[in-house]
C-alpha positions as MATLAB code, in Angstrom:
seq = 'MIRPGEPWGQPTSATPDLEVAGGDADLASAVARRPGVLVRFQPDAGSDLARAIGLGIDPRVTLGVEVPLDLLRVDDGPVATNMIVIGTPPEALGRFARRFGANVRVDSRPVFHGPCTTVVISTGQFRRGLDLVPRGHPGDGRAEMQIYAVPGRQRRELRTRLATGTHVPHPMITQRSAARVSVSIDRRVPLEVDGRPVPATDLVDVEVVPSAYRLLL';
ca = [
       9.268   -7.246    9.142;
       6.990   -7.619    6.878;
       8.247   -8.501    3.079;
       6.494   -7.731   -0.336;
       4.122  -10.863   -0.929;
       3.639  -12.109    3.001;
       0.448  -11.653    5.131;
       0.622   -9.312    7.931;
      -1.133  -10.204   10.962;
      -2.993  -13.732   11.965;
      -6.411  -14.764   13.006;
      -6.680  -14.765   17.045;
      -9.250  -15.457   19.989;
      -7.022  -14.203   22.612;
      -8.584  -11.717   25.054;
      -6.320   -8.245   25.005;
      -3.670   -7.955   27.802;
      -4.517   -4.209   27.829;
      -7.045   -1.590   26.557;
      -6.236    1.860   25.507;
      -8.561    5.066   24.344;
      -7.207    8.039   23.090;
      -4.671    9.300   20.630;
      -1.490    7.611   19.414;
       0.673    9.074   22.111;
      -1.596    7.473   24.805;
      -0.805    4.207   22.924;
       2.386    4.477   22.992;
       2.623    5.209   26.682;
       0.719    2.363   27.348;
       3.266    0.148   25.591;
       6.218    1.443   26.267;
       7.678   -1.017   28.624;
       5.241   -3.885   27.702;
       7.011   -6.166   24.527;
       4.689   -8.035   23.049;
       1.767   -6.933   25.029;
      -1.489   -7.681   22.821;
      -3.985   -4.391   23.158;
      -7.381   -2.985   21.944;
      -7.281    0.261   21.009;
     -10.088    2.682   20.831;
      -9.059    5.448   18.873;
      -9.777    9.266   19.295;
     -10.852   11.157   15.805;
      -6.799   12.421   15.933;
      -5.165    9.012   15.787;
      -3.130    8.884   12.523;
      -2.085    5.013   13.565;
      -6.000    4.235   13.036;
      -6.083    5.762    9.906;
      -3.560    4.363    8.451;
      -4.518    0.779    9.715;
      -8.132    0.925    8.795;
      -9.098    0.842   12.591;
     -12.247    2.365   14.193;
     -14.011    2.980   11.023;
     -16.971    1.058   12.137;
     -16.811    0.099   15.588;
     -19.102   -2.603   15.802;
     -16.931   -4.536   13.204;
     -14.176   -6.471   14.685;
     -11.821   -8.770   12.431;
     -10.290  -11.240   15.092;
      -7.025  -10.021   13.716;
      -4.068   -9.454   15.616;
      -1.034   -7.331   13.914;
       2.361   -6.981   15.239;
       3.286   -2.985   15.071;
       6.516   -1.068   15.318;
       7.431    1.668   17.743;
      10.100    4.313   17.489;
      12.648    4.814   20.266;
      13.957    8.261   21.000;
      17.501    8.369   22.892;
      16.139    5.245   24.877;
      13.593    7.516   26.486;
       9.943    8.478   25.140;
       8.409    5.948   22.273;
       6.492    6.797   19.100;
       3.594    4.895   17.528;
       3.754    6.819   14.510;
       5.836    9.816   13.978;
       8.362   11.939   15.266;
       9.096   15.696   14.041;
      12.448   17.753   14.181;
      11.986   21.348   13.745;
       8.933   23.320   11.554;
       6.373   20.513   11.115;
       5.630   20.380    7.224;
       2.099   21.836    6.765;
       3.410   24.553    8.869;
       6.382   25.487    6.860;
       6.061   29.228    5.548;
       8.474   31.253    3.368;
      10.394   32.548    6.347;
      10.465   29.271    8.212;
      13.849   29.075   10.020;
      16.207   26.858    8.969;
      18.962   24.927   10.956;
      22.122   23.203   10.436;
      21.729   19.129   10.660;
      23.928   16.163   10.269;
      22.148   12.663    9.529;
      23.230    9.476    9.631;
      21.116    6.381    8.544;
      21.951    3.241   10.205;
      25.403    4.733   10.851;
      25.971    6.290    7.174;
      25.932    9.889    6.416;
      23.026   11.038    4.361;
      22.389   14.831    4.547;
      24.977   17.716    5.557;
      23.566   21.198    5.688;
      20.391   23.439    6.208;
      17.044   22.340    6.363;
      13.928   23.129    8.112;
      12.515   19.655    9.061;
      12.976   16.176    9.521;
      10.577   13.633   10.096;
      11.130    9.949   11.490;
       7.736    8.183   10.704;
       6.440    4.484   10.834;
       3.034    5.429    9.697;
       2.133    7.048    6.624;
      -0.352   10.175    7.976;
      -0.216   13.018   10.178;
      -3.389   15.072   10.984;
      -4.689   13.414    8.226;
      -2.260   14.428    5.647;
      -0.417   11.914    3.734;
       2.837   12.839    4.721;
       4.634    9.708    4.387;
       3.163    7.538    1.548;
       5.385    4.880    2.313;
       5.073    4.435    5.871;
       3.922    1.183    7.051;
       3.386    0.609   10.838;
       4.270   -2.922   10.539;
       7.429   -3.515    8.077;
      10.368   -2.686   11.146;
      11.766    0.452    9.127;
      10.966    3.903    9.702;
      10.742    6.215    6.617;
      12.916    9.749    7.080;
      12.092   12.821    5.303;
      14.356   15.777    5.073;
      12.955   19.149    4.038;
      15.530   21.923    2.485;
      12.818   23.109    0.417;
      13.092   27.226   -0.816;
      10.829   29.457    0.652;
       9.244   30.305   -2.057;
       8.402   26.609   -2.913;
       6.686   26.083    0.633;
       3.191   27.157   -0.029;
       2.734   24.760   -3.163;
       4.284   21.950   -1.106;
       1.645   22.577    1.685;
      -1.051   22.074   -1.041;
       0.249   18.606   -2.259;
       0.750   17.182    1.298;
      -3.179   15.360    1.889;
      -2.445   13.497   -1.329;
       1.030   12.501   -0.884;
       2.172   14.062   -4.065;
       4.795   16.426   -2.183;
       7.332   13.781   -2.613;
       9.163   12.653   -4.713;
      10.765   16.229   -4.654;
      14.361   17.400   -5.392;
      14.707   19.190   -1.978;
      12.961   16.184    0.294;
      15.660   13.822    0.807;
      14.018   10.528    1.488;
      15.869    7.074    3.329;
      14.417    4.034    5.055;
      15.749    2.876    7.901;
      16.189    0.888   11.263;
      17.916    3.932   12.821;
      18.454    7.429   12.243;
      20.769   10.082   14.103;
      20.265   13.814   13.655;
      23.072   16.312   15.512;
      21.704   19.657   15.137;
      23.438   23.305   15.438;
      21.185   24.717   17.653;
      18.337   23.443   19.702;
      15.120   22.959   18.033;
      11.673   21.973   18.561;
      10.771   18.154   18.648;
       7.550   16.307   18.598;
       6.638   12.952   19.369;
       3.497   11.405   18.581;
       1.846   15.155   18.043;
       2.948   16.106   21.278;
       6.146   18.339   22.124;
       8.759   17.360   24.428;
      11.821   19.144   25.105;
      13.741   21.082   22.279;
      16.878   19.428   21.506;
      20.265   19.765   19.389;
      20.605   15.965   18.967;
      18.431   13.309   18.139;
      18.729    9.442   17.859;
      15.722    7.362   17.051;
      15.863    3.584   17.165;
      13.019    1.279   15.286;
      11.876   -1.294   17.795;
       9.930   -3.740   15.433;
       7.036   -5.976   16.398;
       7.095   -3.848   19.382;
       3.484   -4.710   20.058;
       0.295   -6.647   19.042;
      -3.283   -4.607   18.130;
      -6.231   -6.377   17.913;
      -8.643   -5.549   15.154;
];
């Protein structure tokens, strides 16, 4: 875990253990069962993790630095390098987006009970280029969580603010920082892990795996 004022990453001349090309989900699949692996990542244009850490801005430039990065593990199953979305993604929230009843616990403490449209759990900052989680940091050992209970008439304006991260703070978006998030839902809803849909669910338990792998910059 990083702390305020501490440097993130360290110089290295090590050869990577693994080379991965593609998106955030491809990276997650590659490192899921290889704790501490050193990776050279060649991100595609859709990688929000790469955007958050400035990787791939100029592929000719290498810094010779390795940074430890976190994973989000879902119910002892799939992992995410960047973000998990339960329900309707924020950029798709329309006036008539259907709500679901949710009970949310953060580090075993209840923080929300009621109707909402969306729960976001993230280590990173961006979703499809939008500044969805301004406080996100993929290497601080914590997840940032947002619960959207925004009324239908306010959702259009909300969507216009996502690109700049000015949709938060908002009185109807609950935000917490956590090591573990548990969400129980009154019906099965869509679930997305690093931009890829997985089977709909009514129960999601997400745990942060700190410094799960190392990325070569």
